C-alpha positions, 0 to 999 in steps of 0.5 A, a space after each residue: 165972384 162966381 169962382 167963390 160961389 162954391 164956398 158960400 154954402 159953407 161960409 154963409 151958415 157958419 157966419 150966420 150961426 156965429 152971429 146968432 150964437 154971439 147974440 144969445 140974449 138978443 131979441 127974438 125978432 133979430 134971431 128970426 130975421 137973421 136965420 130966415 134971411 140966411 136960409 133964403 140967401 142959401 136957397 138963392 146960392 143953391 139955385 145958382 150952383 145948380 145952374 152952374 153944375 147943369 152944364 156938366 162941368 165939374 168945378 172945385 174950390 181949393 182952400 188957401 189955393 192948395 191944390 189937390 191932393 194936398 189941400 182941402 177942396 170943395 167939389 161941385 158936380 151935378 150930384 152935390 148941387 142937387 143935394 145943396 138945393 134940396 137941403 135949402 128948400 127943406 131948410 126954408 120950410 123948417 125955419 119959417 115953421 119954427 118962427 111960429 113959436 117952436 124956436 122959443 121953447 129952448 135956447 140957441 135954436 137958430 144958431 144951431 140950425 145954421 150950423 146943422 146946415 153948415 155940416 150938411 152942406 160941407 158933407 155934400 161938397 167936400 172932396 176928401 174923406 177926412 173933411 167928410 168926417 169933420 163935417 159929419 161931426 159938425 152936423 152931429 154936434 148941432 143935431 145933438 142939441 137940436 134934438 133936445 130943444 125944448 127938453 122933456 123925458 122922451 127927447 132925453 131918452 131918445 137923444 141918449 141912444 142917438 148920441 151913443 150910437 153916433 159917437 160909436 159911429 164916429 170912432 169907427 169912421 176915424 179908424 176906417 179913414 186911418 186904415 184907408 190912409 195907411 193903405 193908400 197914402 192919401 185922403 183925397 177921394 179922387 187921388 184914392 180912386 187912382 191909387 186903389 186902381 194901382 194897389 198891389 194885391 196884398 193890400 186888397 184885404 186892408 183896403 176892403 176892411 177899411 171900405 166895409 167899416 166905412 159902409 157900416 158908418 154910412 149905413 148907421 147915418 142912413 139908418 139901414 137894418 140892423 142900424 136903424 133902431 135909433 131913428 124912429 124914437 129920435 125923429 118922433 121925439 124931436 121938435 117938428 122943424 128939427 124932425 123936418 130938417 132931419 129928413 135930409 140926415 139919412 140922405 147924407 149917409 145915402 149920398 156918402 155911399 153913392 159918392 165914395 163907392 162910385 168914385 173909389 170902388 168903381 169900374 177901375 178898382 179891379 178886385 175891389 170893384 162894387 164890394 159894397 153892392 151885395 151888402 147894400 142890396 140885401 140889407 136894403 130889402 131887409 130894411 124895406 120889409 122891417 119898415 113896412 112892419 113898423 108902419 103898420 104897428 105905429 100908433 102915433 102919427 109922428 112915429 108913423 112918419 118916422 117909419 115912412 122915412 125908413 121905407 124911403 131909406 130901404 127904397 133908396 138903398 135898393 137903387 144903389 144896390 142895383 148899381 146902374 145909371 138908370 137905378 141911380 137916376 130913379 133913386 135921385 128923383 125919389 130922393 127929392 120927393 121923399 125928403 120934402 114930403 116926409 119933412 112936410 108930414 113931420 110939420 103937419 103932424 105937429 099942426 094936427 097935434 096942436 089942434 087935438 089938445 090932450 090927444 096930441 098925435 096919438 092915432 085915437 079918436 078925439 075932438 074935431 079940430 078948428 081947422 080940420 078941413 084944411 088939415 085933412 086936405 093937406 094930410 090927404 095930399 101928403 098921404 097919397 104922395 108918400 104912399 106912392 098913389 097917382 097922381 103925385 110924385 111918389 107914384 112916379 118915383 116908385 114907378 121909376 125904381 121898379 122899371 130900373 130893376 132888371 132880371 132877378 132884381 125884379 123878383 125881390 124888389 117888386 113884391 117888397 116895394 109894392 107890399 110896403 106901399 100897400 102897408 103904408 097906404 093902409 096905415 095912413 088911411 087908418 090914421 086919417 080916418 081916425 084923426 078926421 073922420 071918426 073924430 067928429 063929435 063934441 066941440 072943436 078944439 084948438 086955436 087957429 094955427 099961425 100963418 108961418 106954420 101954414 107956409 112951412 107945410 104948404 111949401 114942402 107938400 107942394 113938391 108932390 104936384 110940382 115934381 110931376 109937373 116938372 117930371 121931364 126936366 127933373 128926370 133929365 137932370 137926374 139921368 145926367 147926374 147918374 151918367 156923370 157918376 158912372 164916369 168918375 174919370 171926369 172928376 178925377 181929371 178935373 181935380 188931378 189933371 197931371 195924375 189922371 193921365 196915368 189912371 186906368 
């Protein structure tokens, strides 16, 4: 049974999605029960896979028993197990929150939600580039419909930009995969790493072109400057539980950059070694600076949180650009923190908007809220955590990032990251004082919020203190993950024991 556990994160949401979409006119209670049960079971599976990967052993599942590099393989190592668990934790909070009523604002929410998880989990597990493309398409198709859930002019406008840009990205992805296949003769990432290391010098230009096209595609998914303009409006317009789940979407692009370039274009790639590093490093700094300006300019709470996602993207990509195990360990810890906290803030923004009536999530004075004290406390925790102020996980994560910078990297990263954190703190302080402190006159507006919404937000924001309390084991795991990524020959030998002996 344990050898088949790797395929469960793909099969489970696939089957749940089919059941939910087949019963399109079914009872709401049935849909909610199936969706929540499937997501909770996915969390248990992810915990089991993390425990399995924590030993350091890399395992794989060959579909149809077709061995690599000829068949489709799902690969489980420390990084993929971590991303699966993070996705499952985020999904539990989002789906329970949606069951408070957001899922009834449109059709097929839960089925599409499960298929979104199918695409995300598949992207984290796949061992070849073509199936990475396939799973990207699955998660994008589900996200197109989820973004439009509930309708409305703002969502339609944002979705048009989102769809057009991602269709262009998908076309470029397919071209890049074709170029790399033509140059290397394989799509399996471990096999491609071996062949790139043995590549004749005359093919370096072709492989370099394919690799840089892939970087554009992954940069679009991760929302790196200048490819991030679709994100703020799309995330701000999406339904709250969808926006919360979308917090992991940019991390899929970051994961792809980390996986592909550390494995295929690592130390043994010769002249193609680290060809992405200068691009990622300088564009990450530019993304960080632009996102800081966007945070200060935001006049809507949803838009503010969307720009905070971009701040995290710039920070994480800077960790990749530093290209060291210490930096990768720091970015993985920060990735866990920012995914859960920004996801929780999207849910919190929805709760605040519901209690403010016509003022909604606009950062303007309004009537006091019925449950304003509890919402203010949650906002305070989320704001401190995401801005990087002690004693919560954001401060610890950013300290790790700053400590990982070396030499001239510090001259660029330290001032930018600290200034962006200051801008985030000022923007969140302004928003909090306007929403809670200055909005104290008149009768309270809104009705008490459902318990499911409270569960969703507390579930995610509790990561802020828990990641500090568990900083020791979490950082030990992320350091072990970074060390494993820095030694790709272990993965290559696991998948290709016969060919690995010839690898440099």
